[in-house]
Phi, psi and omega in degrees: 000126176263143181255018179083352179279157182295142176264123177250147175238183186296342182257352189272316181097195183302137176044038170073020176273117182297141178076014175251357181279144188334291185281346184273359185293119178302149176282334180233160182234121182277106181261124186241123179234140177256071182090161173241134183250159179310312178311319178302320186276330177298314180292327176291325180295309183299324174297318186286326181292314181283317195265344192239099184299321181301317179295312183301313174300316186288315180297321174291326181295325173302332176264004180093016186249134178274174185290348177294339177294132182250129174285123179244352175201142183220133180213145176253146181052057178280114188259132169225188183287345186255001182125192186243136169267141174295317182211144173221133176248145175238132187234149178228136173215108179060039180086349181269134180247128180235145177246136174245111182261119187244127184255110173265131174227139178258304182214340186292142183294156172296146180280156186293131184075016185306307179301317176304319176294331174294316173300316178305313187290326186292316175299322176293319168305321182283322183296323181280351184082010173290347182200166175270335184202151185210138184233148176253144174218136173259136172233119187194162174302157188303313181304336187277329192266001174302127172089347189283135178221162176111342182257154181290325181222149170226131175235125186267157182297332186282328180288325176289319180297318187284328164302305185302322190290350176264357182272148181308138181086001188291333181293342184262355175255012188276157171312326179297339187263342180269000000 
């Protein structure tokens, strides 16, 4: 007689899910994605910057900032009158506040004057007193950034991947395990 609860047998695992019981846990997981979107990379970068001190210090070092800079704010999809920043970081170091405006691109073309609008937004933050300094960063695949100008810094996905692949546990995060 069934009481409506999921039935489990020796091969099924937690709540009747095949492959989740002790010895039945698979070595790999079949992950199926239907495309990766800019928002996905935004959230990955945001998570790594906020949650992983080593990544945050490395990322900021690529922009010329030392480990004394403390992250005090991180935001995604920041809209102002001069446009949208995919990510914005606010850093504090010895009373100085710096804003980092990040444009992330996978393959969509830059909009007309997009780098200029990022620079205008950065200048606006400084002139309004929101921060003492502001920089703009483009994060994109290496094939994308050839010939791109107007951003203070450019950081490629490949450079980020190379750093992440040297970190503890990287072998567990490879595409071979997914």
